Steps between C-alpha positions, in 0.01 A plus 500: 500500500194560291153646561342160570749445783406842647131425457518178689713626778378857533463489879859388552622780281290763686634365835863556387481882525389515864741219587793688346407806700481306828826322430676825415362657827619208703848509349520882564388457858754224561777703356414811708494297821813305433833602660633646175167678433498654839861603464438662164195683633690647796790592280281673247326690781843598660634622151178706446521658848877563458440690185229705668732580785773615249252722328398647840870567579545676169188718570646583844837586361342728230286671764802554718700646207195731410481630854881558506477708189209693645685574826808612295273762344308562826513879452325482159248227596178553700519333842175316425670314210787388730262381759307294245826359373596409847155321551542321167837380605377373835208316324748344249730390789204341684405314174854391445515370853181294458619361170824393670305337778300303238827393339616355832159319548511338155863416555406322825213317327739390231744375767210318677409318178863392443528385857173310507484356151862392421755287669776666708769400241330747244428787725829698451486442119138622482561798724798595287294482195169659604629735774852606363542790766419261780773471761523159689575591860510134622174507690220263419200636329203606703225745510 
């Protein structure tokens, strides 16, 4: 590889860069749309939503503890503060409920990917790995 080689075939060398970008994009697209790619995408989304739900539950628990402490000292606390704490607890409970609903939705999407993309012999193994709290009740999967 010397300068003369580059000078003679400069167009080929300049075409390599866009070609590499295109090939990389095609490989990435093929990976995302493969069965394992879809499974990993659904699983990562489920983990992200599960962590957000755990945070929402911790916030709800701390709001509940805060309200209980205020109610224990009710004779020394303004009623407005207690009412605000009750409202905050109600908001946190609603957010925790919505986060739990999202966890259920992403778990169903993960089950759907497992059911549609993999053979039945691997369903139990994949569910045990990616949905460890999942209970098999013997019914076939359906939406």
